[in-house]
Structure formats: structure tokens, C-alpha cells
C-alpha positions in Angstrom: 0.1 1.5 5.6 1.5 0.9 9.0 2.7 4.0 10.8 6.0 2.9 12.4 7.1 6.4 13.5 6.1 6.1 17.2 8.8 6.2 19.9 8.7 4.9 23.4 8.9 7.0 26.6 12.4 8.1 27.4 13.3 8.0 23.7 12.2 11.6 22.9 14.9 13.7 21.2 16.0 17.0 22.9 14.0 20.1 21.9 14.9 21.3 18.5 16.5 18.0 17.4 15.1 16.1 14.4 14.9 12.4 15.1 14.6 10.2 12.0 12.3 7.2 12.6 14.0 3.8 12.8 11.7 2.3 10.1 10.1 4.1 7.2 7.7 1.9 5.1 8.8 1.3 1.5 5.5 2.7 0.2 5.6 5.9 2.4 6.0 9.2 0.5 8.9 11.6 1.4 8.5 15.3 1.6 11.0 15.7 -1.3 8.7 13.7 -3.7 5.9 16.2 -4.1 5.3 17.5 -7.6 2.8 20.0 -9.0 -0.2 18.1 -10.2 -0.7 20.1 -13.4 -4.0 21.2 -15.1 -6.6 18.6 -15.8 -8.8 18.9 -18.9 -11.7 16.9 -20.5 -10.3 14.9 -23.4 -11.2 11.6 -25.1 -14.2 10.8 -22.9 -12.4 11.3 -19.6 -9.7 13.4 -17.9 -6.2 14.1 -19.1 -3.3 16.4 -18.2 -3.2 19.5 -20.4 0.5 18.8 -20.8 0.3 15.0 -20.6 3.4 13.0 -21.2 3.9 9.5 -22.4 4.2 7.9 -18.9 1.3 9.5 -17.1 -1.0 6.4 -17.6 -0.6 2.7 -16.8 -1.0 -0.1 -19.3 -4.8 0.0 -18.9 -4.9 3.7 -19.8 -5.6 4.9 -16.2 -4.4 8.4 -15.4 -2.2 8.6 -12.3 -1.2 11.4 -9.9 2.2 13.0 -10.5 4.9 12.2 -7.9 8.7 12.5 -7.7 11.1 9.7 -6.9 13.6 10.6 -4.1 13.1 8.2 -1.2 15.1 9.0 1.9 15.3 12.7 1.2 13.4 15.2 3.4 11.1 13.7 6.0 8.8 10.7 5.7 5.1 11.2 5.5 3.6 8.1 7.0 0.0 9.1 6.1 0.8 9.7 2.5 1.4 6.7 0.1 3.8 6.9 -2.8 1.7 5.6 -5.6 4.5 4.2 -7.7 6.0 2.2 -4.9 2.5 1.1 -3.7 1.7 0.0 -7.3 5.0 -1.9 -7.6 4.5 -3.6 -4.3 1.0 -4.7 -5.3 1.9 -6.0 -8.7 5.2 -7.7 -7.6 3.9 -8.9 -4.2 6.5 -6.9 -2.3 6.4 -6.2 1.4 5.0 -2.8 2.0 7.5 -2.1 4.8 10.9 -3.3 3.6 10.3 -3.6 -0.1 11.6 -7.2 -0.2 9.5 -10.2 -1.2 6.4 -10.8 0.8 6.0 -14.1 2.7 4.5 -16.8 0.5 3.8 -20.4 1.5 1.6 -23.2 0.3 -1.2 -21.6 2.3 -0.9 -18.3 0.5 0.6 -14.8 0.7 0.6 -13.0 4.0 -1.6 -9.9 4.4 -2.4 -7.8 7.5 -5.7 -5.9 7.6 -6.7 -3.4 10.2 -10.0 -5.0 11.2 -11.4 -7.4 13.9 -11.7 -11.0 13.0 -15.5 -10.8 13.1 -15.6 -7.8 10.7 -18.5 -8.8 8.4 -16.8 -7.8 5.1 -14.0 -10.3 5.9 -16.5 -13.1 5.6 -17.9 -12.1 2.2 -16.3 -12.9 -1.2 -14.1 -10.2 -2.7 -12.6 -8.3 0.3 -10.7 -5.4 -1.1 -7.6 -3.5 0.2 -5.1 -0.9 -0.9 -2.5 -2.3 1.5 0.2 -4.5 -0.1 1.3 -7.8 1.5 4.1 -8.2 4.0 7.0 -10.4 5.0 6.6 -12.1 8.4 9.3 -10.0 10.3 7.7 -6.7 9.1 4.2 -7.9 9.9 5.3 -8.6 13.5 7.0 -5.2 13.7 3.9 -3.4 12.2 1.4 -4.8 14.6 3.6 -3.9 17.5 4.5 -0.3 16.4 1.4 0.9 14.5 -1.2 2.5 16.8 -4.1 1.4 14.6 -2.9 -2.2 14.2 -2.2 -2.4 18.0 -6.0 -1.9 18.5 -7.1 -4.4 15.8 -5.7 -6.5 13.1 -6.2 -9.8 11.3 -3.5 -11.8 9.6 -4.5 -13.6 6.4 -3.0 -16.2 4.1 -4.4 -15.3 0.7 -4.4 -18.0 -2.0 -6.2 -16.2 -4.8 -6.3 -12.4 -5.4 -6.5 -10.0 -8.3 -5.7 -6.3 -8.9 -9.3 -5.1 -9.3 -9.2 -1.3 -9.6 -7.8 2.0 -8.3 -8.5 4.4 -5.5 -8.4 8.1 -6.3 -10.3 11.2 -7.0 -13.2 10.9 -9.4 -14.0 13.9 -11.7 -17.0 14.8 -13.8 -17.2 17.1 -16.8 -17.8 20.8 -16.4 -17.3 22.2 -19.9 -13.6 21.8 -20.9 -12.4 21.7 -17.3 -13.4 18.7 -15.0 -14.5 19.2 -11.4 -13.9 16.9 -8.5 -16.9 14.7 -7.7 -15.8 12.3 -5.0 -12.9 10.2 -3.7 -13.1 6.4 -3.6 -12.5 3.1 -5.4 -13.2 2.5 -9.0 -13.2 -1.0 -10.6 -11.3 -1.4 -13.9 -14.5 -2.4 -15.7 -16.4 0.7 -14.5 -17.3 3.5 -17.0 -15.9 5.9 -14.5 -12.3 4.6 -14.8 -11.4 7.3 -17.4 -12.6 10.0 -15.0 -10.4 9.0 -12.0 -7.0 10.4 -11.1 -5.6 7.3 -9.4 -3.5 7.3 -6.3 -3.4 3.6 -5.3 -4.1 0.1 -6.7 -6.9 -1.9 -5.1 -6.3 -5.7 -4.6 -9.3 -8.0 -4.3 -8.6 -10.9 -1.9 -10.7 -13.7 -3.1 -9.7 -16.9 -1.2 -8.1 -16.5 2.1 -7.8 -18.0 5.6 -7.5 -16.1 8.9 -4.2 -17.2 10.7 -2.5 -16.5 13.9 0.5 -14.2 13.4 2.4 -15.5 16.4 2.2 -19.1 14.9 3.2 -17.7 11.5 6.3 -16.0 13.1 7.3 -19.2 14.8 7.0 -21.2 11.6 9.0 -18.5 9.8 11.8 -18.8 12.4 11.9 -22.6 11.9 12.1 -22.2 8.1 14.9 -19.6 8.5 16.8 -21.9 10.9 16.5 -24.8 8.4 17.8 -22.7 5.5 20.6 -21.5 7.7 21.7 -25.1 8.3 21.6 -25.9 4.6 23.1 -22.8 3.1 25.1 -21.4 6.0 24.6 -18.1 7.7 26.2 -14.9 6.3 
């Protein structure tokens, strides 16, 4: 997730003042959204909440972290992803920054990954990411504002992709109470899937092309201008 909280020199608030960032990514968690995680137990060949409710798992039976829903309240936590919004953005192909539709053309859906173009994993089948796609304006904003993306990023047009698994904390049995084993990605077909407390969906990018973001932005502006001539500007 792009961190858009940085400010330029001369824009610092006075001591003691709280400055809200101009842009908070749609998938960012807010301080008001923390919830107690509850007690995990071993049940049914995996982990479960001791007081598990009917909406704690997804349609594949994967157990998810508990989180509140109150975006805009408190302070944004740019390093903490809100799993419900991340999950929604992945499944509905929403922009991770603004929450609107991501940019899709005949060449594919726009993704930004924080790697160099010669990163070896980019040139192998099945590159995986927990980052949802973006619209073009938010992609341009992200690579200019995020410290990590300013150092390295690659824009991709992805034609084929599939939700392949989850990222979270994997547990192992220890009597009736499970213990944490490791954090990482787990594929849906893995036997460990019932032992993971999920925090993010993982998308596998199967067929994609590296593109120039500046050229994508120019093409987007031309499309927007053409739509404006046809439908008028509001």
C-alpha cells in the first residue's frame, strides 16, 4: 500500500497541531478500527475463535482477523491494511487509493508493484501481490508521494489474474490452544489454509506486460478528454 502521508518542506504544521494527510488510501486502517482479536482454539482440523460468529470466515471457510469499520475516525495507519477493504478492492478490482474502479483497458488492469523492472520474479509465471490495482490518477500520485515507490516501481497491465490465497499468521496445534508458527502466504489449496488467521488476499498476476506509467497517464488524459467532448463536463 502506498504511503501518501509525506509532506514537503515548508508544509509542517506548528508544534502541537495535528495535520490530517491530504490523501488516505482506501485500504488503510484507521486507529478507531482496532478490535480485540479474541481467543483462538483448535477445532475442526484447524483454528477457530472460541466465540466465533457467523461472519468470521469467508466463502471458502478461511478465518479472518477481527476489525472494526469506521474509516475517517481517529488517525490513519498507513502501514496497517484494513483487511475488509483490501479484500473488497481485490475481488471487485477497485483502486487501493480512492476506492473507485481501477483502470482497465484492452491491455489489462493497471497494477503498480514496488520492484525494479529487472526483478527476476517479475519474469516468472505467477507473480503474486497483496496490493490491489489502481486507477491512473492515483497511480501517478502514489509513485510521486510514496517514499518506497519513488525509489523503485513498475507499472503493469495485467490481462489474466486470479485470487490465489491469503497472507496472515499460520498456527500449529498445541493441545487445545494453537500457537503461532510463522507469518506468510498460504495458497487456498494448501492443507495449512485452515490454520491461518488471514489478514490480506493474495492475487496471482498470470499474464501481464510492463508499461510506461507516463504514457499510460497521457493515454488516460486523452480518453478523459474524448469522454468530456461526448458526454459534457460536470
